[in-house]
C-alpha positions in Angstrom: -26.0 16.7 -23.7 -29.3 18.4 -24.4 -29.9 18.8 -28.2 -29.5 22.4 -29.2 -32.2 24.1 -31.2 -30.7 25.6 -34.3 -31.3 29.4 -34.6 -31.3 29.1 -38.3 -34.4 28.4 -40.5 -35.0 28.1 -44.2 -35.1 31.3 -46.1 -38.9 31.2 -45.9 -38.9 31.6 -42.2 -39.7 35.0 -40.9 -37.2 37.2 -39.0 -39.5 37.0 -35.9 -39.1 33.2 -35.8 -35.3 33.5 -35.9 -35.3 36.0 -33.0 -37.6 33.7 -30.9 -35.5 30.6 -31.5 -32.1 32.1 -30.6 -32.7 32.4 -26.7 -33.8 28.8 -26.6 -30.6 27.6 -28.2 -28.4 29.6 -25.9 -30.3 28.4 -22.8 -29.8 24.7 -23.8 -26.1 25.3 -24.2 -25.8 27.0 -20.8 -27.6 24.2 -19.0 -25.2 21.6 -20.4 -22.1 23.5 -19.4 -23.3 24.0 -15.8 -24.0 20.2 -15.2 -21.1 18.3 -13.5 -19.5 16.0 -16.1 -18.8 13.1 -13.8 -20.5 13.3 -10.5 -19.5 10.4 -8.3 -21.1 8.8 -5.2 -19.4 8.9 -1.8 -16.4 6.5 -1.6 -15.9 4.1 1.4 -12.4 2.9 2.2 -11.2 0.6 4.9 -14.0 1.3 7.4 -13.7 5.1 7.2 -16.8 6.5 5.5 -15.4 8.8 2.9 -17.3 11.8 1.6 -17.2 13.0 -2.1 -14.5 15.5 -2.8 -12.0 14.2 -0.2 -9.0 12.2 -1.0 -9.5 8.5 0.0 -6.9 7.3 2.5 -4.5 4.6 1.1 -3.6 1.6 3.1 0.0 1.8 2.1 2.5 4.1 0.4 5.8 3.6 -1.4 8.4 2.5 1.1 5.9 0.6 3.2 4.5 3.6 5.1 0.8 4.1 5.7 -0.5 7.5 4.8 -1.9 8.4 8.2 -5.0 10.4 7.2 -7.8 10.6 9.7 -11.0 9.1 8.2 -13.7 11.6 7.2 -16.2 9.8 9.3 -16.7 6.5 11.1 -18.9 5.0 13.8 -17.8 6.5 17.2 -17.8 4.0 20.1 -19.3 4.8 23.5 -18.9 3.8 27.2 -15.1 4.4 27.5 -12.6 7.2 27.4 -10.2 6.3 24.6 -8.7 3.5 22.5 -5.4 1.7 22.7 -4.2 0.4 19.3 -1.9 -2.5 20.1 0.5 -3.7 17.4 2.5 -6.9 18.1 5.9 -7.5 16.6 4.9 -10.9 15.2 8.4 -12.6 15.3 8.6 -12.2 19.1 5.1 -13.7 19.5 6.0 -16.6 17.2 9.2 -17.4 19.0 7.2 -17.9 22.2 4.0 -19.4 21.0 4.6 -21.1 17.6 8.3 -21.7 17.1 7.6 -24.5 14.7 5.6 -22.2 12.4 2.5 -24.4 12.2 0.0 -21.5 12.4 -0.9 -19.1 9.6 0.7 -16.2 11.4 4.1 -17.8 12.0 4.6 -20.0 8.9 7.8 -19.5 7.0 7.5 -17.0 4.2 4.6 -15.1 5.8 6.9 -12.2 6.4 4.7 -10.8 9.1 6.2 -7.8 11.0 3.8 -5.6 12.9 0.3 -7.0 13.1 -2.8 -5.7 14.9 -3.2 -7.4 18.3 -6.3 -5.4 19.0 -8.1 -2.1 19.4 -8.9 -1.8 23.1 -11.5 0.5 24.7 -9.7 2.1 27.7 -10.6 4.3 30.7 -8.4 6.9 32.4 -8.2 4.2 35.2 -8.5 0.6 34.1 -10.4 -0.8 31.2 -13.6 -2.7 30.5 -13.6 -6.2 29.1 -16.1 -9.0 28.1 -19.0 -6.6 28.2 -22.6 -7.8 27.8 -23.9 -7.1 24.3 -26.7 -8.1 21.9 -24.1 -9.0 19.3 -23.1 -12.6 18.9 -19.9 -13.8 20.6 -18.9 -15.5 17.4 -17.5 -13.5 14.5 -18.7 -15.2 11.2 -15.9 -16.3 8.9 -17.7 -14.4 6.1 -17.0 -11.2 8.1 -13.7 -11.9 9.7 -11.9 -13.0 6.6 -12.0 -9.4 5.3 -9.6 -8.4 8.1 -7.0 -11.2 8.0 -4.6 -8.9 6.2 -4.1 -7.0 9.5 -5.2 -9.5 12.2 -3.7 -12.8 11.1 -6.1 -15.4 12.4 -9.8 -15.9 12.9 -9.1 -17.0 16.5 -7.5 -13.7 17.3 -10.3 -11.8 15.6 -12.9 -13.6 17.6 -11.1 -13.1 20.9 -10.5 -9.4 20.3 -14.2 -9.0 19.6 -15.4 -10.9 22.8 -12.9 -9.3 25.1 -12.6 -5.7 23.8 -15.0 -5.1 20.9 -18.0 -6.0 23.0 -17.1 -3.0 25.2 -16.9 -0.5 22.3 -20.6 0.1 21.8 -20.3 -0.9 18.2 -21.5 -3.7 16.0 -19.0 -6.4 15.0 -18.5 -4.9 11.5 -18.2 -1.3 12.8 -15.7 -2.4 15.4 -13.6 -4.2 12.9 -13.9 -1.3 10.4 -12.8 1.0 13.2 -9.8 -1.2 14.0 -8.7 -1.1 10.4 -9.2 2.7 10.3 -7.1 3.1 13.4 -4.3 0.9 11.9 -4.4 3.0 8.7 -4.4 6.2 10.8 -0.9 5.4 12.0 2.1 5.9 9.8 4.6 3.0 10.5 8.0 4.2 9.2 9.7 1.5 7.0 12.8 2.0 9.2 11.1 0.2 12.1 10.7 -3.0 10.1 14.2 -2.5 8.5 15.6 -2.8 12.0 14.5 -6.4 12.3 17.3 -8.7 13.4 19.2 -5.9 15.2 19.3 -4.2 18.6 17.2 -1.1 19.0 15.7 0.9 21.8 12.2 2.0 22.9 13.3 5.6 22.7 14.4 5.3 19.1 11.1 3.6 18.2 9.1 6.3 19.8 11.1 9.0 18.1 10.6 7.5 14.7 6.8 7.3 15.3 6.6 10.8 16.6 8.4 12.2 13.6 6.1 10.4 11.2 2.9 11.2 12.9 2.1 14.8 13.7 0.2 15.1 17.0 1.6 12.0 18.5 3.7 12.5 21.7 5.9 10.4 24.0 3.0 10.3 26.5 0.7 8.7 23.9 3.0 5.8 23.0 4.0 2.7 25.0 6.7 0.4 23.6 6.6 -2.9 25.5 9.3 -5.6 25.7 9.4 -9.3 26.7 12.6 -10.9 27.8 14.7 -8.1 26.3 12.9 -8.3 22.9 10.5 -5.9 21.2 6.9 -7.1 22.1 4.3 -4.4 21.2 3.7 -0.8 20.2 0.7 0.7 21.8 -0.8 4.0 20.6 -3.5 5.9 22.3 -6.4 7.5 20.3 -9.6 9.3 21.0 -12.9 7.5 20.0 -12.7 9.4 16.7 -9.1 8.3 16.2 -7.1 11.4 16.9 -3.9 10.9 18.9 -4.0 11.6 22.6 -1.8 11.2 25.7 -2.5 8.3 28.1 -0.2 8.5 31.2 -1.4 5.2 32.7 -0.6 3.3 29.5 2.7 5.1 29.1 3.7 4.1 32.6 3.6 0.4 31.6 6.1 0.9 28.8 9.5 -0.9 28.6 12.2 0.9 30.5 15.2 -0.9 29.0 17.6 1.2 27.1 18.2 -1.3 24.3 16.2 -4.4 23.2 16.4 -7.0 20.5 14.1 -6.9 17.5 13.8 -10.5 16.3 14.1 -11.0 12.5 11.1 -11.5 10.3 10.7 -15.2 9.2 
């Protein structure tokens, strides 16, 4: 705080000196009171560039649900119409691809439920893949390791970048940051993972997601199945990560009334 000039003087000081000093003291006090006490720089969370004064989105809430806030700002991809956020039910994938649990994703005790399969640029008809880019095909481990909490292997991270991220118009880091932001945009009700080991239905999964995510509709979700088991949940989003309808994606959804949701290992 700026030192205040005392308006008081020894008795020898003249009355005029006292009168002149008083406004200076009041000005110094006023200046200190108007200055912000703890101005903070902008925060950045999970790839969403957060501006000062806005609540930072949290990656998880009590009960296992993500908060679902749209990020304040993030790099916006180009050259496609919308994204498909694809979430795999990990136990189903592990049953078919790594039943022995040798890989990091499927090892016993990993407790992986829904994991990010990818964030896919999509067009109203069809989708681009393996696009030419000035970016390297290889995702450095120093970068990729920061996303293993949502995409469980470096091999999958690299494949998603080459096949889909290369078509996003973004750098590797911005694409992976946007993937994280899309995942955190969606609220996954804890009830979906609590259903593990039981029979469920695509309609029930869609209803739970719609209830937890204002703006999400049946036409913007596709629940897929494989051999009568829950396979993936696919959510359509605009390039700036708002929910949107996607009839072509929805048409590919599972039409079974009930499916099995394999237990988490």
